[in-house]
DSSP file (Angstrom, degrees, kcal/mol; ACC not computed):
  #  RESIDUE AA STRUCTURE BP1 BP2  ACC     N-H-->O    O-->H-N    N-H-->O    O-->H-N    TCO  KAPPA ALPHA  PHI   PSI    X-CA   Y-CA   Z-CA
    1    1 A M              0   0    0      0, 0.0     4,-0.1     0, 0.0     2,-0.1   0.000 360.0 360.0 360.0 134.2   -8.4  -10.1    3.8
    2    2 A P        -     0   0    0      0, 0.0     0, 0.0     0, 0.0     0, 0.0  -0.387 360.0 -78.8 -65.8 140.2   -9.5   -6.5    3.2
    3    3 A W  S    S+     0   0    0      1,-0.2     2,-0.0    -2,-0.1    46,-0.0  -0.680 112.0  47.6 -80.9 143.3   -8.0   -4.6    0.2
    4    4 A P  S    S-     0   0    0      0, 0.0    -1,-0.2     0, 0.0     5,-0.0   0.340  82.3-166.9 -87.9 132.2   -5.5   -3.3    0.1
    5    5 A Y     >  -     0   0    0     -4,-0.1     4,-2.3     1,-0.1     3,-0.3  -0.231  38.1 -92.9 -73.2 165.7   -3.8   -6.2    1.5
    6    6 A P  H  > S+     0   0    0      0, 0.0     4,-2.2     0, 0.0     5,-0.2   0.868 127.0  46.4 -52.6 -41.3   -0.1   -6.0    2.7
    7    7 A T  H  > S+     0   0    0      1,-0.2     4,-2.2     2,-0.2     5,-0.1   0.900 113.4  49.6 -70.5 -38.1    1.5   -7.0   -0.6
    8    8 A G  H  > S+     0   0    0     -3,-0.3     4,-2.2     2,-0.2    -1,-0.2   0.848 108.6  53.7 -64.9 -34.0   -0.8   -4.6   -2.5
    9    9 A K  H  X S+     0   0    0     -4,-2.3     4,-3.0     2,-0.2    -2,-0.2   0.946 110.4  46.6 -61.3 -51.8    0.2   -1.8    0.0
   10   10 A R  H  X S+     0   0    0     -4,-2.2     4,-1.9     1,-0.2    -2,-0.2   0.877 113.2  49.6 -65.6 -36.5    3.9   -2.4   -0.7
   11   11 A E  H  X S+     0   0    0     -4,-2.2     4,-2.3     2,-0.2    -1,-0.2   0.923 112.3  46.4 -64.6 -44.5    3.2   -2.4   -4.5
   12   12 A L  H  X S+     0   0    0     -4,-2.2     4,-2.5     2,-0.2    -2,-0.2   0.906 110.4  53.3 -65.8 -43.2    1.3    0.8   -4.4
   13   13 A R  H  < S+     0   0    0     -4,-3.0    -1,-0.2     1,-0.2    -2,-0.2   0.923 114.4  44.6 -55.6 -42.9    4.0    2.5   -2.2
   14   14 A A  H >< S+     0   0    0     -4,-1.9     3,-0.7     1,-0.2    -2,-0.2   0.866 112.0  48.5 -70.7 -38.1    6.5    1.5   -4.8
   15   15 A E  H 3< S+     0   0    0     -4,-2.3     3,-0.2     1,-0.2    -2,-0.2   0.845 122.7  34.2 -70.2 -35.8    4.5    2.5   -7.8
   16   16 A Y  T >< S+     0   0    0     -4,-2.5     3,-1.9     1,-0.2     7,-0.3   0.001  77.6 128.3-108.9  25.3    3.7    6.0   -6.3
   17   17 A D  T <  S+     0   0    0     -3,-0.7    -1,-0.2     1,-0.3    -2,-0.1   0.869  83.3  34.7 -46.8 -47.4    7.0    6.5   -4.5
   18   18 A D  T 3  S+     0   0    0     -3,-0.2    -1,-0.3     1,-0.2    -2,-0.1   0.360 119.4  54.1 -94.2   6.5    7.5    9.9   -6.1
   19   19 A A    <>  +     0   0    0     -3,-1.9     4,-2.0     1,-0.1     3,-0.4  -0.402  52.4 157.2-137.4  58.7    3.8   10.8   -6.2
   20   20 A P  H  > S+     0   0    0      0, 0.0     4,-2.3     0, 0.0     5,-0.1   0.855  79.4  53.3 -53.5 -43.9    2.2   10.6   -2.7
   21   21 A V  H  > S+     0   0    0      2,-0.2     4,-2.4     1,-0.2     5,-0.2   0.915 107.8  50.2 -57.2 -48.0   -0.6   12.9   -3.6
   22   22 A S  H  > S+     0   0    0     -3,-0.4     4,-2.6     1,-0.2    -1,-0.2   0.905 110.0  50.2 -57.5 -48.1   -1.5   10.9   -6.6
   23   23 A L  H  X S+     0   0    0     -4,-2.0     4,-2.7    -7,-0.3    -1,-0.2   0.896 110.4  50.4 -62.2 -39.9   -1.6    7.8   -4.5
   24   24 A A  H  X S+     0   0    0     -4,-2.3     4,-2.2     2,-0.2    -2,-0.2   0.930 111.9  48.1 -61.1 -47.3   -3.9    9.6   -1.9
   25   25 A L  H  X S+     0   0    0     -4,-2.4     4,-1.3     2,-0.2    -2,-0.2   0.905 111.9  49.1 -60.2 -47.0   -6.2   10.7   -4.8
   26   26 A Y  H  X S+     0   0    0     -4,-2.6     4,-1.0     1,-0.2     3,-0.4   0.921 115.2  43.5 -55.0 -50.1   -6.2    7.1   -6.3
   27   27 A L  H  X S+     0   0    0     -4,-2.7     4,-1.8     1,-0.2    -1,-0.2   0.817 107.1  61.1 -73.7 -27.5   -7.0    5.5   -3.0
   28   28 A G  H  X S+     0   0    0     -4,-2.2     4,-2.1     1,-0.2    -1,-0.2   0.783  99.2  56.8 -67.2 -27.3   -9.6    8.3   -2.2
   29   29 A S  H  X S+     0   0    0     -4,-1.3     4,-1.6    -3,-0.4    -1,-0.2   0.875 108.5  47.3 -75.8 -32.2  -11.6    7.2   -5.3
   30   30 A Y  H  X S+     0   0    0     -4,-1.0     4,-2.7     2,-0.2    -2,-0.2   0.865 107.9  55.8 -70.5 -33.3  -11.8    3.7   -3.8
   31   31 A L  H  X S+     0   0    0     -4,-1.8     4,-2.4     1,-0.2    -2,-0.2   0.919 106.8  49.5 -61.6 -44.3  -12.8    5.2   -0.4
   32   32 A V  H  X S+     0   0    0     -4,-2.1     4,-1.3     2,-0.2    -1,-0.2   0.889 111.7  48.3 -59.2 -42.1  -15.7    6.9   -2.1
   33   33 A Q  H  X S+     0   0    0     -4,-1.6     4,-2.4     1,-0.2    -2,-0.2   0.920 110.4  52.9 -61.3 -46.9  -16.7    3.7   -3.8
   34   34 A A  H  X S+     0   0    0     -4,-2.7     4,-2.5     1,-0.2    -2,-0.2   0.877 104.9  53.9 -55.8 -45.1  -16.4    1.8   -0.4
   35   35 A T  H  < S+     0   0    0     -4,-2.4    -1,-0.2     1,-0.2    -2,-0.2   0.857 110.8  46.4 -70.3 -26.9  -18.6    4.2    1.3
   36   36 A E  H  < S+     0   0    0     -4,-1.3    -2,-0.2    -5,-0.2    -1,-0.2   0.904 117.1  42.9 -74.5 -41.0  -21.4    3.7   -1.3
   37   37 A D  H  < S+     0   0    0     -4,-2.4    -2,-0.2     1,-0.2    -1,-0.2   0.732 127.2  30.8 -81.2 -20.9  -21.0   -0.1   -1.2
   38   38 A M    ><  +     0   0    0     -4,-2.5     3,-1.5    -5,-0.2    -1,-0.2  -0.567  65.0 160.5-134.8  71.4  -20.8   -0.3    2.7
   39   39 A P  T 3  S+     0   0    0      0, 0.0    -1,-0.1     0, 0.0     4,-0.1   0.766  74.3  62.1 -65.1 -22.1  -22.9    2.6    4.1
   40   40 A W  T 3  S+     0   0    0     -3,-0.1    -5,-0.1     2,-0.1     3,-0.0   0.631  82.3  95.5 -78.6 -16.3  -23.1    0.8    7.4
   41   41 A T  S <  S-     0   0    0     -3,-1.5    -3,-0.1    -7,-0.2     5,-0.1  -0.631  89.1-103.6 -85.0 136.3  -19.3    0.9    8.0
   42   42 A P     >  -     0   0    0      0, 0.0     4,-2.1     0, 0.0     5,-0.2  -0.216  24.3-125.9 -58.6 140.9  -18.0    3.7   10.1
   43   43 A A  H  > S+     0   0    0      1,-0.2     4,-2.6     2,-0.2     5,-0.2   0.898 108.8  54.8 -59.4 -38.0  -16.3    6.5    8.0
   44   44 A G  H  > S+     0   0    0      1,-0.2     4,-2.7     2,-0.2     5,-0.2   0.937 104.6  52.4 -59.3 -43.3  -13.1    6.3   10.2
   45   45 A V  H  > S+     0   0    0      1,-0.2     4,-2.0     2,-0.2    -1,-0.2   0.915 113.1  43.6 -61.1 -46.1  -12.7    2.6    9.7
   46   46 A L  H  X S+     0   0    0     -4,-2.1     4,-2.5     2,-0.2     5,-0.3   0.871 110.6  55.2 -70.9 -34.6  -12.9    3.0    5.9
   47   47 A H  H  X>S+     0   0    0     -4,-2.6     5,-3.2    -5,-0.2     4,-3.1   0.937 109.7  45.6 -58.1 -49.1  -10.6    6.0    5.9
   48   48 A R  I  <>S+     0   0    0     -4,-2.7     5,-1.3     3,-0.2    -1,-0.2   0.906 114.8  49.9 -64.3 -40.5   -7.8    4.1    7.8
   49   49 A R  I  <5S+     0   0    0     -4,-2.0    -2,-0.2    -5,-0.2    -1,-0.2   0.901 124.3  25.9 -64.1 -44.2   -8.3    1.1    5.5
   50   50 A F  I  <5S+     0   0    0     -4,-2.5    -2,-0.2    -5,-0.1    -3,-0.2   0.836 141.8   1.3 -93.0 -33.8   -8.2    3.0    2.2
   51   51 A V  I >X5S+     0   0    0     -4,-3.1     3,-1.5    -5,-0.3     4,-0.5   0.687 110.9  74.0-124.9 -35.7   -6.1    6.2    2.9
   52   52 A G  I >><S+     0   0    0     -5,-3.2     4,-1.6     1,-0.3     3,-1.1   0.806  86.3  66.2 -57.4 -35.3   -4.9    6.3    6.4
   53   53 A W  H 3><S+     0   0    0     -5,-1.3     4,-1.8    -6,-0.3    -1,-0.3   0.734  91.3  63.8 -61.3 -24.4   -2.3    3.7    6.0
   54   54 A T  H <> S+     0   0    0     -3,-1.5     4,-1.2     1,-0.2    -1,-0.3   0.848 103.8  47.6 -68.2 -32.9   -0.4    5.9    3.7
   55   55 A R  H <X S+     0   0    0     -3,-1.1     4,-1.5    -4,-0.5    -2,-0.2   0.800 107.0  55.5 -69.6 -36.1    0.1    8.4    6.4
   56   56 A E  H  X S+     0   0    0     -4,-1.6     4,-1.3     2,-0.2    -2,-0.2   0.885 106.4  52.2 -66.1 -39.6    1.2    5.8    8.8
   57   57 A A  H  X S+     0   0    0     -4,-1.8     4,-0.7     1,-0.2     3,-0.3   0.915 107.8  51.7 -58.8 -43.7    3.9    4.7    6.4
   58   58 A A  H  < S+     0   0    0     -4,-1.2     3,-0.4     1,-0.2    -1,-0.2   0.824 106.7  52.7 -69.7 -30.8    5.1    8.2    6.1
   59   59 A R  H  < S+     0   0    0     -4,-1.5    -1,-0.2     1,-0.2    -2,-0.2   0.766 105.6  55.3 -71.6 -27.5    5.4    8.5    9.8
   60   60 A L  H  < S+     0   0    0     -4,-1.3    -1,-0.2    -3,-0.3    -2,-0.2   0.640  85.8 101.4 -77.0 -17.6    7.5    5.3   10.0
   61   61 A T  S  < S-     0   0    0     -4,-0.7     5,-0.1    -3,-0.4     2,-0.1  -0.524  86.2-108.5 -68.2 133.8   10.1    6.7    7.5
   62   62 A P    >   -     0   0    0      0, 0.0     3,-2.5     0, 0.0     4,-0.2  -0.426  25.4-116.8 -62.8 143.4   13.2    8.0    9.2
   63   63 A A  G >  S+     0   0    0      1,-0.3     3,-1.8     2,-0.2    -2,-0.1   0.808 112.6  59.7 -48.4 -42.3   13.4   11.7    9.3
   64   64 A G  G 3  S+     0   0    0      1,-0.3    -1,-0.3     3,-0.0    -3,-0.0   0.639 104.7  50.2 -65.1 -18.9   16.6   11.7    7.2
   65   65 A Q  G <  S+     0   0    0     -3,-2.5    -1,-0.3     2,-0.0    -2,-0.2   0.263  77.6 125.0-109.3   5.3   14.8    9.9    4.4
   66   66 A Q    <   -     0   0    0     -3,-1.8    -3,-0.0    -4,-0.2    -8,-0.0  -0.444  43.9-161.3 -71.3 145.0   11.8   12.2    4.1
   67   67 A R        +     0   0    0     -2,-0.1    -1,-0.1     2,-0.0    -3,-0.0   0.561  51.3 119.1 -97.7 -14.0   11.3   13.6    0.5
   68   68 A S        -     0   0    0      1,-0.1    -2,-0.0     2,-0.0     0, 0.0  -0.206  38.8-175.8 -59.3 137.7    9.0   16.5    1.6
   69   69 A T        +     0   0    0      2,-0.1    -1,-0.1     0, 0.0    -3,-0.0   0.315  41.1 129.4-111.5   4.7   10.4   20.1    0.8
   70   70 A A        -     0   0    0      1,-0.0     2,-0.3     2,-0.0    -2,-0.0  -0.308  41.8-159.4 -62.9 144.0    7.5   21.8    2.4
   71   71 A T        -     0   0    0      3,-0.0    -2,-0.1     0, 0.0    -1,-0.0  -0.837  16.9-124.8-122.0 157.1    8.4   24.5    5.0
   72   72 A V        -     0   0    0     -2,-0.3     3,-0.1     3,-0.0    -2,-0.0  -0.927  35.9-112.7-102.3 123.1    6.5   26.0    7.8
   73   73 A P        -     0   0    0      0, 0.0    -1,-0.0     0, 0.0     2,-0.0  -0.230  35.5-104.6 -58.3 142.9    6.2   29.8    7.6
   74   74 A A        -     0   0    0      1,-0.1     3,-0.0     3,-0.0    -3,-0.0  -0.339  37.3-105.9 -64.0 150.8    8.1   31.7   10.3
   75   75 A E        -     0   0    0      1,-0.1    -1,-0.1    -3,-0.1     2,-0.1  -0.575  40.0-109.0 -73.3 135.8    5.9   33.2   13.0
   76   76 A P        -     0   0    0      0, 0.0    -1,-0.1     0, 0.0     0, 0.0  -0.428  40.9 -96.2 -64.4 144.5    5.6   36.9   12.7
   77   77 A S    >   -     0   0    0      1,-0.1     3,-0.9    -2,-0.1    -3,-0.0  -0.319  19.1-140.4 -60.2 142.3    7.5   38.9   15.3
   78   78 A R  T 3  S+     0   0    0      1,-0.2    -1,-0.1    -3,-0.1     0, 0.0   0.709 101.9  64.9 -76.6 -20.3    5.3   40.0   18.2
   79   79 A D  T >   +     0   0    0      2,-0.1     3,-2.8     0, 0.0    -1,-0.2   0.359  69.6 135.8 -85.1   2.8    7.4   43.3   18.0
   80   80 A V  T <  S+     0   0    0     -3,-0.9     3,-0.0     1,-0.3     0, 0.0  -0.301  76.1  12.2 -56.7 124.9    6.2   44.2   14.6
   81   81 A G  T 3  S+     0   0    0     -2,-0.1     2,-0.5     1,-0.1    -1,-0.3   0.401 107.9  96.3  87.9  -5.2    5.3   48.0   14.5
   82   82 A H    <   -     0   0    0     -3,-2.8     2,-0.2     2,-0.0    -1,-0.1  -0.766  55.1-179.8-121.0  88.8    7.0   48.5   17.8
   83   83 A Q        -     0   0    0     -2,-0.5     2,-0.2     1,-0.1    -3,-0.0  -0.561  30.9-118.8 -81.0 138.8   10.5   49.8   17.1
   84   84 A A              0   0    0     -2,-0.2    -1,-0.1     1,-0.1    -2,-0.0  -0.610 360.0 360.0 -79.7 144.9   12.8   50.6   19.9
   85   85 A G              0   0    0     -2,-0.2    -1,-0.1     0, 0.0    -2,-0.0   0.369 360.0 360.0-161.6 360.0   13.8   54.3   19.7
């Protein structure tokens, strides 16, 4: 079974629960090593195997349990500079 196996994924999620960027960086280092060890494997396959599953797990988390505090900037008004008068 390819690493990270299901048990390993659960353990990594638990260990990096409050540090998703650190988890992505950690797994990214393994992705780089895998691309060197298996150059014949398509990049998308390796990405899903080593890093992609972390995003899949985030999508499966109910919205009420998301920890992200990121915000999307408001779109500028189309009327900027055109004041009624």
